[in-house]
PDB file of N, CA, C and O in Angstrom:
ATOM      1  N   MET A   1       3.339  47.866 -32.554  1.00  0.00           N
ATOM      2  CA  MET A   1       1.910  47.666 -32.720  1.00  0.00           C
ATOM      3  C   MET A   1       1.191  48.963 -32.378  1.00  0.00           C
ATOM      4  O   MET A   1       1.373  49.521 -31.296  1.00  0.00           O
ATOM      5  N   ASP A   2       0.378  49.433 -33.306  1.00  0.00           N
ATOM      6  CA  ASP A   2      -0.446  50.606 -33.045  1.00  0.00           C
ATOM      7  C   ASP A   2      -1.672  50.173 -32.259  1.00  0.00           C
ATOM      8  O   ASP A   2      -2.307  49.173 -32.594  1.00  0.00           O
ATOM      9  N   LEU A   3      -2.004  50.920 -31.219  1.00  0.00           N
ATOM     10  CA  LEU A   3      -3.153  50.582 -30.386  1.00  0.00           C
ATOM     11  C   LEU A   3      -4.149  51.719 -30.403  1.00  0.00           C
ATOM     12  O   LEU A   3      -3.735  52.877 -30.455  1.00  0.00           O
ATOM     13  N   PRO A   4      -5.429  51.448 -30.362  1.00  0.00           N
ATOM     14  CA  PRO A   4      -6.016  50.109 -30.357  1.00  0.00           C
ATOM     15  C   PRO A   4      -5.873  49.421 -31.714  1.00  0.00           C
ATOM     16  O   PRO A   4      -5.763  50.060 -32.760  1.00  0.00           O
ATOM     17  N   ASN A   5      -5.878  48.092 -31.645  1.00  0.00           N
ATOM     18  CA  ASN A   5      -5.724  47.257 -32.830  1.00  0.00           C
ATOM     19  C   ASN A   5      -6.807  46.191 -32.795  1.00  0.00           C
ATOM     20  O   ASN A   5      -7.006  45.536 -31.772  1.00  0.00           O
ATOM     21  N   THR A   6      -7.508  46.015 -33.913  1.00  0.00           N
ATOM     22  CA  THR A   6      -8.577  45.022 -33.971  1.00  0.00           C
ATOM     23  C   THR A   6      -8.322  44.045 -35.104  1.00  0.00           C
ATOM     24  O   THR A   6      -7.999  44.437 -36.225  1.00  0.00           O
ATOM     25  N   GLU A   7      -8.473  42.766 -34.789  1.00  0.00           N
ATOM     26  CA  GLU A   7      -8.353  41.692 -35.777  1.00  0.00           C
ATOM     27  C   GLU A   7      -9.664  40.930 -35.817  1.00  0.00           C
ATOM     28  O   GLU A   7     -10.282  40.698 -34.778  1.00  0.00           O
ATOM     29  N   LYS A   8     -10.082  40.549 -36.985  1.00  0.00           N
ATOM     30  CA  LYS A   8     -11.312  39.767 -37.140  1.00  0.00           C
ATOM     31  C   LYS A   8     -10.967  38.293 -37.312  1.00  0.00           C
ATOM     32  O   LYS A   8      -9.946  37.945 -37.905  1.00  0.00           O
ATOM     33  N   PHE A   9     -11.840  37.428 -36.781  1.00  0.00           N
ATOM     34  CA  PHE A   9     -11.726  36.002 -37.082  1.00  0.00           C
ATOM     35  C   PHE A   9     -13.107  35.393 -37.054  1.00  0.00           C
ATOM     36  O   PHE A   9     -14.008  35.877 -36.369  1.00  0.00           O
ATOM     37  N   GLU A  10     -13.257  34.325 -37.808  1.00  0.00           N
ATOM     38  CA  GLU A  10     -14.553  33.661 -37.920  1.00  0.00           C
ATOM     39  C   GLU A  10     -14.528  32.337 -37.175  1.00  0.00           C
ATOM     40  O   GLU A  10     -13.534  31.612 -37.172  1.00  0.00           O
ATOM     41  N   PHE A  11     -15.659  32.051 -36.546  1.00  0.00           N
ATOM     42  CA  PHE A  11     -15.843  30.778 -35.865  1.00  0.00           C
ATOM     43  C   PHE A  11     -17.328  30.446 -35.904  1.00  0.00           C
ATOM     44  O   PHE A  11     -18.164  31.271 -35.535  1.00  0.00           O
ATOM     45  N   ASN A  12     -17.648  29.261 -36.342  1.00  0.00           N
ATOM     46  CA  ASN A  12     -19.044  28.797 -36.435  1.00  0.00           C
ATOM     47  C   ASN A  12     -19.938  29.787 -37.169  1.00  0.00           C
ATOM     48  O   ASN A  12     -21.081  30.012 -36.772  1.00  0.00           O
ATOM     49  N   GLY A  13     -19.417  30.375 -38.236  1.00  0.00           N
ATOM     50  CA  GLY A  13     -20.210  31.290 -39.042  1.00  0.00           C
ATOM     51  C   GLY A  13     -20.386  32.681 -38.453  1.00  0.00           C
ATOM     52  O   GLY A  13     -21.130  33.491 -39.006  1.00  0.00           O
ATOM     53  N   LYS A  14     -19.722  32.973 -37.352  1.00  0.00           N
ATOM     54  CA  LYS A  14     -19.813  34.290 -36.715  1.00  0.00           C
ATOM     55  C   LYS A  14     -18.459  34.993 -36.850  1.00  0.00           C
ATOM     56  O   LYS A  14     -17.407  34.355 -36.794  1.00  0.00           O
ATOM     57  N   THR A  15     -18.503  36.311 -37.029  1.00  0.00           N
ATOM     58  CA  THR A  15     -17.280  37.090 -37.129  1.00  0.00           C
ATOM     59  C   THR A  15     -17.036  37.821 -35.810  1.00  0.00           C
ATOM     60  O   THR A  15     -17.820  38.680 -35.405  1.00  0.00           O
ATOM     61  N   PHE A  16     -15.948  37.467 -35.159  1.00  0.00           N
ATOM     62  CA  PHE A  16     -15.557  38.068 -33.884  1.00  0.00           C
ATOM     63  C   PHE A  16     -14.449  39.081 -34.119  1.00  0.00           C
ATOM     64  O   PHE A  16     -13.682  38.959 -35.074  1.00  0.00           O
ATOM     65  N   ASP A  17     -14.365  40.078 -33.251  1.00  0.00           N
ATOM     66  CA  ASP A  17     -13.271  41.042 -33.262  1.00  0.00           C
ATOM     67  C   ASP A  17     -12.467  40.874 -31.986  1.00  0.00           C
ATOM     68  O   ASP A  17     -13.029  40.883 -30.890  1.00  0.00           O
ATOM     69  N   ILE A  18     -11.160  40.722 -32.120  1.00  0.00           N
ATOM     70  CA  ILE A  18     -10.255  40.720 -30.974  1.00  0.00           C
ATOM     71  C   ILE A  18      -9.554  42.071 -30.977  1.00  0.00           C
ATOM     72  O   ILE A  18      -8.828  42.404 -31.913  1.00  0.00           O
ATOM     73  N   THR A  19      -9.777  42.841 -29.928  1.00  0.00           N
ATOM     74  CA  THR A  19      -9.203  44.183 -29.847  1.00  0.00           C
ATOM     75  C   THR A  19      -8.168  44.247 -28.748  1.00  0.00           C
ATOM     76  O   THR A  19      -8.404  43.816 -27.619  1.00  0.00           O
ATOM     77  N   THR A  20      -7.014  44.793 -29.100  1.00  0.00           N
ATOM     78  CA  THR A  20      -5.946  45.049 -28.139  1.00  0.00           C
ATOM     79  C   THR A  20      -5.881  46.545 -27.927  1.00  0.00           C
ATOM     80  O   THR A  20      -5.820  47.318 -28.884  1.00  0.00           O
ATOM     81  N   SER A  21      -5.894  46.952 -26.659  1.00  0.00           N
ATOM     82  CA  SER A  21      -5.821  48.372 -26.337  1.00  0.00           C
ATOM     83  C   SER A  21      -4.876  48.568 -25.157  1.00  0.00           C
ATOM     84  O   SER A  21      -4.449  47.608 -24.515  1.00  0.00           O
ATOM     85  N   SER A  22      -4.567  49.808 -24.891  1.00  0.00           N
ATOM     86  CA  SER A  22      -3.684  50.144 -23.775  1.00  0.00           C
ATOM     87  C   SER A  22      -4.355  51.224 -22.948  1.00  0.00           C
ATOM     88  O   SER A  22      -4.784  52.252 -23.472  1.00  0.00           O
ATOM     89  N   ILE A  23      -4.440  50.980 -21.656  1.00  0.00           N
ATOM     90  CA  ILE A  23      -4.979  51.968 -20.726  1.00  0.00           C
ATOM     91  C   ILE A  23      -3.985  52.080 -19.582  1.00  0.00           C
ATOM     92  O   ILE A  23      -3.703  51.110 -18.879  1.00  0.00           O
ATOM     93  N   ARG A  24      -3.463  53.283 -19.413  1.00  0.00           N
ATOM     94  CA  ARG A  24      -2.402  53.557 -18.454  1.00  0.00           C
ATOM     95  C   ARG A  24      -1.232  52.622 -18.722  1.00  0.00           C
ATOM     96  O   ARG A  24      -0.644  52.680 -19.802  1.00  0.00           O
ATOM     97  N   ASN A  25      -0.883  51.776 -17.788  1.00  0.00           N
ATOM     98  CA  ASN A  25       0.273  50.879 -17.977  1.00  0.00           C
ATOM     99  C   ASN A  25      -0.156  49.435 -18.203  1.00  0.00           C
ATOM    100  O   ASN A  25       0.593  48.509 -17.890  1.00  0.00           O
ATOM    101  N   ARG A  26      -1.361  49.235 -18.746  1.00  0.00           N
ATOM    102  CA  ARG A  26      -1.873  47.889 -18.972  1.00  0.00           C
ATOM    103  C   ARG A  26      -2.259  47.693 -20.434  1.00  0.00           C
ATOM    104  O   ARG A  26      -2.772  48.600 -21.089  1.00  0.00           O
ATOM    105  N   PHE A  27      -2.001  46.496 -20.921  1.00  0.00           N
ATOM    106  CA  PHE A  27      -2.484  46.083 -22.234  1.00  0.00           C
ATOM    107  C   PHE A  27      -3.708  45.212 -22.005  1.00  0.00           C
ATOM    108  O   PHE A  27      -3.686  44.316 -21.161  1.00  0.00           O
ATOM    109  N   ASN A  28      -4.770  45.469 -22.749  1.00  0.00           N
ATOM    110  CA  ASN A  28      -6.022  44.736 -22.590  1.00  0.00           C
ATOM    111  C   ASN A  28      -6.435  44.101 -23.907  1.00  0.00           C
ATOM    112  O   ASN A  28      -6.292  44.698 -24.974  1.00  0.00           O
ATOM    113  N   VAL A  29      -6.948  42.885 -23.814  1.00  0.00           N
ATOM    114  CA  VAL A  29      -7.457  42.166 -24.984  1.00  0.00           C
ATOM    115  C   VAL A  29      -8.909  41.803 -24.687  1.00  0.00           C
ATOM    116  O   VAL A  29      -9.211  41.205 -23.654  1.00  0.00           O
ATOM    117  N   THR A  30      -9.806  42.171 -25.605  1.00  0.00           N
ATOM    118  CA  THR A  30     -11.218  41.829 -25.459  1.00  0.00           C
ATOM    119  C   THR A  30     -11.737  41.276 -26.785  1.00  0.00           C
ATOM    120  O   THR A  30     -11.180  41.538 -27.851  1.00  0.00           O
ATOM    121  N   VAL A  31     -12.812  40.510 -26.686  1.00  0.00           N
ATOM    122  CA  VAL A  31     -13.454  39.958 -27.881  1.00  0.00           C
ATOM    123  C   VAL A  31     -14.878  40.493 -27.932  1.00  0.00           C
ATOM    124  O   VAL A  31     -15.597  40.500 -26.933  1.00  0.00           O
ATOM    125  N   THR A  32     -15.266  40.944 -29.126  1.00  0.00           N
ATOM    126  CA  THR A  32     -16.632  41.415 -29.326  1.00  0.00           C
ATOM    127  C   THR A  32     -17.273  40.660 -30.486  1.00  0.00           C
ATOM    128  O   THR A  32     -16.599  40.154 -31.383  1.00  0.00           O
ATOM    129  N   LEU A  33     -18.590  40.607 -30.429  1.00  0.00           N
ATOM    130  CA  LEU A  33     -19.399  40.013 -31.482  1.00  0.00           C
ATOM    131  C   LEU A  33     -20.549  40.976 -31.728  1.00  0.00           C
ATOM    132  O   LEU A  33     -21.317  41.282 -30.816  1.00  0.00           O
ATOM    133  N   ASN A  34     -20.665  41.452 -32.959  1.00  0.00           N
ATOM    134  CA  ASN A  34     -21.705  42.432 -33.305  1.00  0.00           C
ATOM    135  C   ASN A  34     -21.653  43.657 -32.394  1.00  0.00           C
ATOM    136  O   ASN A  34     -22.689  44.208 -32.021  1.00  0.00           O
ATOM    137  N   GLY A  35     -20.433  44.080 -32.040  1.00  0.00           N
ATOM    138  CA  GLY A  35     -20.252  45.279 -31.228  1.00  0.00           C
ATOM    139  C   GLY A  35     -20.445  45.095 -29.736  1.00  0.00           C
ATOM    140  O   GLY A  35     -20.322  46.057 -28.978  1.00  0.00           O
ATOM    141  N   LYS A  36     -20.745  43.873 -29.292  1.00  0.00           N
ATOM    142  CA  LYS A  36     -20.953  43.619 -27.863  1.00  0.00           C
ATOM    143  C   LYS A  36     -19.830  42.743 -27.327  1.00  0.00           C
ATOM    144  O   LYS A  36     -19.447  41.755 -27.952  1.00  0.00           O
ATOM    145  N   GLN A  37     -19.310  43.114 -26.170  1.00  0.00           N
ATOM    146  CA  GLN A  37     -18.226  42.340 -25.562  1.00  0.00           C
ATOM    147  C   GLN A  37     -18.741  40.974 -25.139  1.00  0.00           C
ATOM    148  O   GLN A  37     -19.759  40.865 -24.456  1.00  0.00           O
ATOM    149  N   VAL A  38     -18.018  39.925 -25.556  1.00  0.00           N
ATOM    150  CA  VAL A  38     -18.431  38.553 -25.244  1.00  0.00           C
ATOM    151  C   VAL A  38     -17.359  37.796 -24.459  1.00  0.00           C
ATOM    152  O   VAL A  38     -17.472  36.588 -24.252  1.00  0.00           O
ATOM    153  N   SER A  39     -16.327  38.507 -24.026  1.00  0.00           N
ATOM    154  CA  SER A  39     -15.238  37.863 -23.286  1.00  0.00           C
ATOM    155  C   SER A  39     -14.902  38.686 -22.056  1.00  0.00           C
ATOM    156  O   SER A  39     -15.288  39.850 -21.949  1.00  0.00           O
ATOM    157  N   PRO A  40     -14.181  38.073 -21.130  1.00  0.00           N
ATOM    158  CA  PRO A  40     -13.605  38.896 -20.057  1.00  0.00           C
ATOM    159  C   PRO A  40     -12.496  39.755 -20.672  1.00  0.00           C
ATOM    160  O   PRO A  40     -12.149  39.582 -21.840  1.00  0.00           O
ATOM    161  N   VAL A  41     -11.954  40.663 -19.897  1.00  0.00           N
ATOM    162  CA  VAL A  41     -10.798  41.442 -20.337  1.00  0.00           C
ATOM    163  C   VAL A  41      -9.555  40.660 -19.940  1.00  0.00           C
ATOM    164  O   VAL A  41      -9.312  40.412 -18.759  1.00  0.00           O
ATOM    165  N   TYR A  42      -8.780  40.281 -20.933  1.00  0.00           N
ATOM    166  CA  TYR A  42      -7.495  39.621 -20.694  1.00  0.00           C
ATOM    167  C   TYR A  42      -6.474  40.749 -20.603  1.00  0.00           C
ATOM    168  O   TYR A  42      -6.402  41.582 -21.506  1.00  0.00           O
ATOM    169  N   SER A  43      -5.683  40.793 -19.531  1.00  0.00           N
ATOM    170  CA  SER A  43      -4.882  41.981 -19.284  1.00  0.00           C
ATOM    171  C   SER A  43      -3.508  41.637 -18.726  1.00  0.00           C
ATOM    172  O   SER A  43      -3.338  40.643 -18.021  1.00  0.00           O
ATOM    173  N   VAL A  44      -2.533  42.478 -19.055  1.00  0.00           N
ATOM    174  CA  VAL A  44      -1.183  42.337 -18.510  1.00  0.00           C
ATOM    175  C   VAL A  44      -0.601  43.735 -18.342  1.00  0.00           C
ATOM    176  O   VAL A  44      -0.832  44.618 -19.169  1.00  0.00           O
ATOM    177  N   ASP A  45       0.153  43.926 -17.267  1.00  0.00           N
ATOM    178  CA  ASP A  45       0.771  45.233 -17.085  1.00  0.00           C
ATOM    179  C   ASP A  45       2.064  45.319 -17.899  1.00  0.00           C
ATOM    180  O   ASP A  45       2.659  44.304 -18.261  1.00  0.00           O
ATOM    181  N   LEU A  46       2.473  46.532 -18.170  1.00  0.00           N
ATOM    182  CA  LEU A  46       3.630  46.782 -19.032  1.00  0.00           C
ATOM    183  C   LEU A  46       4.889  46.105 -18.492  1.00  0.00           C
ATOM    184  O   LEU A  46       5.650  45.515 -19.259  1.00  0.00           O
ATOM    185  N   GLU A  47       5.113  46.185 -17.195  1.00  0.00           N
ATOM    186  CA  GLU A  47       6.319  45.594 -16.604  1.00  0.00           C
ATOM    187  C   GLU A  47       6.372  44.081 -16.818  1.00  0.00           C
ATOM    188  O   GLU A  47       7.420  43.545 -17.180  1.00  0.00           O
ATOM    189  N   SER A  48       5.268  43.397 -16.602  1.00  0.00           N
ATOM    190  CA  SER A  48       5.231  41.946 -16.806  1.00  0.00           C
ATOM    191  C   SER A  48       5.435  41.596 -18.274  1.00  0.00           C
ATOM    192  O   SER A  48       6.116  40.624 -18.604  1.00  0.00           O
ATOM    193  N   HIS A  49       4.832  42.403 -19.157  1.00  0.00           N
ATOM    194  CA  HIS A  49       4.992  42.171 -20.593  1.00  0.00           C
ATOM    195  C   HIS A  49       6.472  42.282 -20.990  1.00  0.00           C
ATOM    196  O   HIS A  49       6.987  41.434 -21.720  1.00  0.00           O
ATOM    197  N   VAL A  50       7.144  43.319 -20.511  1.00  0.00           N
ATOM    198  CA  VAL A  50       8.561  43.520 -20.832  1.00  0.00           C
ATOM    199  C   VAL A  50       9.406  42.394 -20.244  1.00  0.00           C
ATOM    200  O   VAL A  50      10.280  41.860 -20.927  1.00  0.00           O
ATOM    201  N   ASP A  51       9.160  42.028 -18.995  1.00  0.00           N
ATOM    202  CA  ASP A  51       9.912  40.932 -18.365  1.00  0.00           C
ATOM    203  C   ASP A  51       9.747  39.634 -19.154  1.00  0.00           C
ATOM    204  O   ASP A  51      10.726  38.933 -19.410  1.00  0.00           O
ATOM    205  N   PHE A  52       8.517  39.314 -19.538  1.00  0.00           N
ATOM    206  CA  PHE A  52       8.247  38.098 -20.301  1.00  0.00           C
ATOM    207  C   PHE A  52       8.999  38.127 -21.627  1.00  0.00           C
ATOM    208  O   PHE A  52       9.605  37.133 -22.030  1.00  0.00           O
ATOM    209  N   PHE A  53       8.954  39.283 -22.304  1.00  0.00           N
ATOM    210  CA  PHE A  53       9.630  39.390 -23.588  1.00  0.00           C
ATOM    211  C   PHE A  53      11.140  39.223 -23.431  1.00  0.00           C
ATOM    212  O   PHE A  53      11.776  38.573 -24.261  1.00  0.00           O
ATOM    213  N   MET A  54      11.716  39.794 -22.388  1.00  0.00           N
ATOM    214  CA  MET A  54      13.159  39.685 -22.175  1.00  0.00           C
ATOM    215  C   MET A  54      13.569  38.230 -21.918  1.00  0.00           C
ATOM    216  O   MET A  54      14.648  37.808 -22.332  1.00  0.00           O
ATOM    217  N   LEU A  55      12.723  37.480 -21.248  1.00  0.00           N
ATOM    218  CA  LEU A  55      13.033  36.077 -20.940  1.00  0.00           C
ATOM    219  C   LEU A  55      12.782  35.143 -22.117  1.00  0.00           C
ATOM    220  O   LEU A  55      13.561  34.221 -22.364  1.00  0.00           O
ATOM    221  N   HIS A  56      11.692  35.384 -22.841  1.00  0.00           N
ATOM    222  CA  HIS A  56      11.243  34.419 -23.849  1.00  0.00           C
ATOM    223  C   HIS A  56      11.311  34.915 -25.294  1.00  0.00           C
ATOM    224  O   HIS A  56      11.148  34.127 -26.226  1.00  0.00           O
ATOM    225  N   LYS A  57      11.549  36.204 -25.483  1.00  0.00           N
ATOM    226  CA  LYS A  57      11.566  36.802 -26.823  1.00  0.00           C
ATOM    227  C   LYS A  57      10.249  36.576 -27.557  1.00  0.00           C
ATOM    228  O   LYS A  57      10.219  36.399 -28.775  1.00  0.00           O
ATOM    229  N   GLU A  58       9.170  36.586 -26.795  1.00  0.00           N
ATOM    230  CA  GLU A  58       7.815  36.442 -27.328  1.00  0.00           C
ATOM    231  C   GLU A  58       6.915  37.482 -26.673  1.00  0.00           C
ATOM    232  O   GLU A  58       7.162  37.912 -25.546  1.00  0.00           O
ATOM    233  N   SER A  59       5.884  37.875 -27.382  1.00  0.00           N
ATOM    234  CA  SER A  59       4.946  38.869 -26.882  1.00  0.00           C
ATOM    235  C   SER A  59       3.883  38.218 -25.995  1.00  0.00           C
ATOM    236  O   SER A  59       3.183  37.300 -26.423  1.00  0.00           O
ATOM    237  N   LEU A  60       3.773  38.696 -24.776  1.00  0.00           N
ATOM    238  CA  LEU A  60       2.733  38.202 -23.882  1.00  0.00           C
ATOM    239  C   LEU A  60       1.356  38.645 -24.383  1.00  0.00           C
ATOM    240  O   LEU A  60       0.357  37.969 -24.142  1.00  0.00           O
ATOM    241  N   ILE A  61       1.310  39.769 -25.073  1.00  0.00           N
ATOM    242  CA  ILE A  61       0.045  40.232 -25.654  1.00  0.00           C
ATOM    243  C   ILE A  61      -0.446  39.221 -26.687  1.00  0.00           C
ATOM    244  O   ILE A  61      -1.639  38.919 -26.739  1.00  0.00           O
ATOM    245  N   GLU A  62       0.460  38.699 -27.506  1.00  0.00           N
ATOM    246  CA  GLU A  62       0.067  37.687 -28.488  1.00  0.00           C
ATOM    247  C   GLU A  62      -0.451  36.428 -27.794  1.00  0.00           C
ATOM    248  O   GLU A  62      -1.367  35.777 -28.296  1.00  0.00           O
ATOM    249  N   HIS A  63       0.128  36.083 -26.650  1.00  0.00           N
ATOM    250  CA  HIS A  63      -0.371  34.933 -25.885  1.00  0.00           C
ATOM    251  C   HIS A  63      -1.792  35.203 -25.383  1.00  0.00           C
ATOM    252  O   HIS A  63      -2.647  34.319 -25.428  1.00  0.00           O
ATOM    253  N   LEU A  64      -2.041  36.422 -24.908  1.00  0.00           N
ATOM    254  CA  LEU A  64      -3.384  36.760 -24.440  1.00  0.00           C
ATOM    255  C   LEU A  64      -4.397  36.672 -25.581  1.00  0.00           C
ATOM    256  O   LEU A  64      -5.508  36.176 -25.393  1.00  0.00           O
ATOM    257  N   LYS A  65      -4.012  37.154 -26.761  1.00  0.00           N
ATOM    258  CA  LYS A  65      -4.901  37.058 -27.922  1.00  0.00           C
ATOM    259  C   LYS A  65      -5.166  35.603 -28.278  1.00  0.00           C
ATOM    260  O   LYS A  65      -6.285  35.249 -28.649  1.00  0.00           O
ATOM    261  N   SER A  66      -4.153  34.762 -28.167  1.00  0.00           N
ATOM    262  CA  SER A  66      -4.314  33.336 -28.445  1.00  0.00           C
ATOM    263  C   SER A  66      -5.273  32.686 -27.447  1.00  0.00           C
ATOM    264  O   SER A  66      -6.107  31.863 -27.828  1.00  0.00           O
ATOM    265  N   ILE A  67      -5.154  33.054 -26.185  1.00  0.00           N
ATOM    266  CA  ILE A  67      -6.055  32.526 -25.151  1.00  0.00           C
ATOM    267  C   ILE A  67      -7.489  32.972 -25.435  1.00  0.00           C
ATOM    268  O   ILE A  67      -8.425  32.177 -25.344  1.00  0.00           O
ATOM    269  N   ALA A  68      -7.651  34.246 -25.778  1.00  0.00           N
ATOM    270  CA  ALA A  68      -8.993  34.773 -26.077  1.00  0.00           C
ATOM    271  C   ALA A  68      -9.622  34.009 -27.232  1.00  0.00           C
ATOM    272  O   ALA A  68     -10.783  33.605 -27.159  1.00  0.00           O
ATOM    273  N   ARG A  69      -8.863  33.815 -28.288  1.00  0.00           N
ATOM    274  CA  ARG A  69      -9.378  33.093 -29.462  1.00  0.00           C
ATOM    275  C   ARG A  69      -9.705  31.641 -29.100  1.00  0.00           C
ATOM    276  O   ARG A  69     -10.735  31.109 -29.514  1.00  0.00           O
ATOM    277  N   SER A  70      -8.825  31.010 -28.329  1.00  0.00           N
ATOM    278  CA  SER A  70      -9.040  29.629 -27.903  1.00  0.00           C
ATOM    279  C   SER A  70     -10.314  29.495 -27.067  1.00  0.00           C
ATOM    280  O   SER A  70     -11.059  28.526 -27.209  1.00  0.00           O
ATOM    281  N   ASP A  71     -10.556  30.471 -26.201  1.00  0.00           N
ATOM    282  CA  ASP A  71     -11.779  30.443 -25.389  1.00  0.00           C
ATOM    283  C   ASP A  71     -13.020  30.531 -26.273  1.00  0.00           C
ATOM    284  O   ASP A  71     -14.008  29.838 -26.028  1.00  0.00           O
ATOM    285  N   ILE A  72     -12.974  31.382 -27.301  1.00  0.00           N
ATOM    286  CA  ILE A  72     -14.111  31.488 -28.222  1.00  0.00           C
ATOM    287  C   ILE A  72     -14.314  30.155 -28.939  1.00  0.00           C
ATOM    288  O   ILE A  72     -15.440  29.672 -29.053  1.00  0.00           O
ATOM    289  N   GLU A  73     -13.229  29.569 -29.417  1.00  0.00           N
ATOM    290  CA  GLU A  73     -13.320  28.299 -30.135  1.00  0.00           C
ATOM    291  C   GLU A  73     -13.780  27.157 -29.243  1.00  0.00           C
ATOM    292  O   GLU A  73     -14.304  26.156 -29.730  1.00  0.00           O
ATOM    293  N   ALA A  74     -13.585  27.306 -27.931  1.00  0.00           N
ATOM    294  CA  ALA A  74     -14.098  26.313 -26.971  1.00  0.00           C
ATOM    295  C   ALA A  74     -15.534  26.671 -26.546  1.00  0.00           C
ATOM    296  O   ALA A  74     -16.115  26.045 -25.660  1.00  0.00           O
ATOM    297  N   GLU A  75     -16.080  27.698 -27.208  1.00  0.00           N
ATOM    298  CA  GLU A  75     -17.430  28.206 -26.932  1.00  0.00           C
ATOM    299  C   GLU A  75     -17.589  28.683 -25.503  1.00  0.00           C
ATOM    300  O   GLU A  75     -18.657  28.562 -24.904  1.00  0.00           O
ATOM    301  N   MET A  76     -16.502  29.232 -24.967  1.00  0.00           N
ATOM    302  CA  MET A  76     -16.532  29.824 -23.626  1.00  0.00           C
ATOM    303  C   MET A  76     -16.592  31.342 -23.787  1.00  0.00           C
ATOM    304  O   MET A  76     -15.593  32.039 -23.607  1.00  0.00           O
ATOM    305  N   TYR A  77     -17.766  31.833 -24.124  1.00  0.00           N
ATOM    306  CA  TYR A  77     -17.958  33.278 -24.246  1.00  0.00           C
ATOM    307  C   TYR A  77     -19.377  33.625 -23.871  1.00  0.00           C
ATOM    308  O   TYR A  77     -20.262  32.768 -23.867  1.00  0.00           O
ATOM    309  N   PHE A  78     -19.592  34.914 -23.551  1.00  0.00           N
ATOM    310  CA  PHE A  78     -20.918  35.396 -23.152  1.00  0.00           C
ATOM    311  C   PHE A  78     -21.832  35.355 -24.367  1.00  0.00           C
ATOM    312  O   PHE A  78     -21.536  35.968 -25.393  1.00  0.00           O
ATOM    313  N   LYS A  79     -22.924  34.645 -24.256  1.00  0.00           N
ATOM    314  CA  LYS A  79     -23.809  34.479 -25.408  1.00  0.00           C
ATOM    315  C   LYS A  79     -25.130  35.222 -25.240  1.00  0.00           C
ATOM    316  O   LYS A  79     -25.983  35.176 -26.126  1.00  0.00           O
ATOM    317  N   GLY A  80     -25.301  35.894 -24.126  1.00  0.00           N
ATOM    318  CA  GLY A  80     -26.558  36.577 -23.832  1.00  0.00           C
ATOM    319  C   GLY A  80     -26.708  37.823 -24.541  1.00  0.00           C
ATOM    320  O   GLY A  80     -27.722  38.503 -24.386  1.00  0.00           O
TER     321      GLY A  80
END
Protein backbone atom coordinates (compact mmCIF):
# COMPACT_ATOMS: atom_id res chain seq x y z
CA MET A 1 0.00 0.00 0.00
CA ASP A 2 1.37 3.38 -1.00
CA LEU A 3 0.94 5.97 1.74
CA PRO A 4 -0.71 8.33 2.10
CA ASN A 5 -3.73 6.65 0.55
CA THR A 6 -7.21 8.15 0.32
CA GLU A 7 -10.47 6.36 -0.45
CA LYS A 8 -13.81 8.07 -0.98
CA PHE A 9 -17.17 6.80 0.20
CA GLU A 10 -20.64 8.24 0.28
CA PHE A 11 -23.06 8.27 3.17
CA ASN A 12 -26.32 10.23 3.43
CA GLY A 13 -25.47 12.19 0.30
CA LYS A 14 -22.07 13.31 1.62
CA THR A 15 -18.70 12.24 0.23
CA PHE A 16 -16.16 11.35 2.92
CA ASP A 17 -12.45 10.65 2.49
CA ILE A 18 -10.73 7.96 4.55
CA THR A 19 -7.00 8.62 4.54
CA THR A 20 -4.33 6.20 5.69
CA SER A 21 -0.93 7.67 6.43
CA SER A 22 2.26 6.71 8.21
CA ILE A 23 4.13 8.87 10.68
CA ARG A 24 7.28 7.42 12.20
CA ASN A 25 6.31 3.88 13.25
CA ARG A 26 2.54 4.42 13.32
CA PHE A 27 -0.21 3.95 10.78
CA ASN A 28 -3.01 6.50 11.08
CA VAL A 29 -6.53 6.50 9.64
CA THR A 30 -8.60 9.69 9.56
CA VAL A 31 -11.88 10.70 7.95
CA THR A 32 -12.46 14.09 6.37
CA LEU A 33 -15.49 15.81 4.92
CA ASN A 34 -14.98 18.81 2.64
CA GLY A 35 -11.32 18.90 3.69
CA LYS A 36 -12.06 19.03 7.43
CA GLN A 37 -11.27 16.18 9.80
CA VAL A 38 -14.49 14.72 11.22
CA SER A 39 -13.10 11.69 13.07
CA PRO A 40 -10.57 10.90 15.73
CA VAL A 41 -7.25 9.49 14.53
CA TYR A 42 -7.45 5.70 14.48
CA SER A 43 -3.89 4.50 14.95
CA VAL A 44 -1.74 1.39 15.33
CA ASP A 45 2.00 1.01 15.71
CA LEU A 46 4.00 -1.00 13.20
CA GLU A 47 4.88 -3.77 15.67
CA SER A 48 1.24 -4.41 16.61
CA HIS A 49 0.22 -4.35 12.95
CA VAL A 50 2.87 -6.97 12.08
CA ASP A 51 1.98 -9.15 15.09
CA PHE A 52 -1.72 -9.04 14.19
CA PHE A 53 -0.98 -9.93 10.58
CA MET A 54 1.23 -12.87 11.59
CA LEU A 55 -1.53 -14.26 13.83
CA HIS A 56 -4.57 -13.58 11.66
CA LYS A 57 -3.27 -13.02 8.11
CA GLU A 58 -5.37 -9.86 8.00
CA SER A 59 -4.44 -6.19 7.92
CA LEU A 60 -5.10 -4.30 11.13
CA ILE A 61 -5.07 -1.12 9.04
CA GLU A 62 -8.05 -2.45 7.07
CA HIS A 63 -9.83 -3.09 10.39
CA LEU A 64 -9.17 0.51 11.45
CA LYS A 65 -10.60 1.77 8.15
CA SER A 66 -13.66 -0.43 8.69
CA ILE A 67 -14.15 1.00 12.19
CA ALA A 68 -13.80 4.55 10.86
CA ARG A 69 -16.39 3.93 8.15
CA SER A 70 -18.73 2.21 10.62
CA ASP A 71 -18.50 5.19 12.98
CA ILE A 72 -19.47 7.55 10.14
CA GLU A 73 -22.39 5.31 9.18
CA ALA A 74 -23.49 5.35 12.83
CA GLU A 75 -23.34 9.17 12.56
CA MET A 76 -20.60 9.30 15.18
CA TYR A 77 -18.47 12.05 13.68
CA PHE A 78 -17.65 15.71 14.32
CA LYS A 79 -20.36 17.74 12.63
CA GLY A 80 -19.32 21.23 13.72
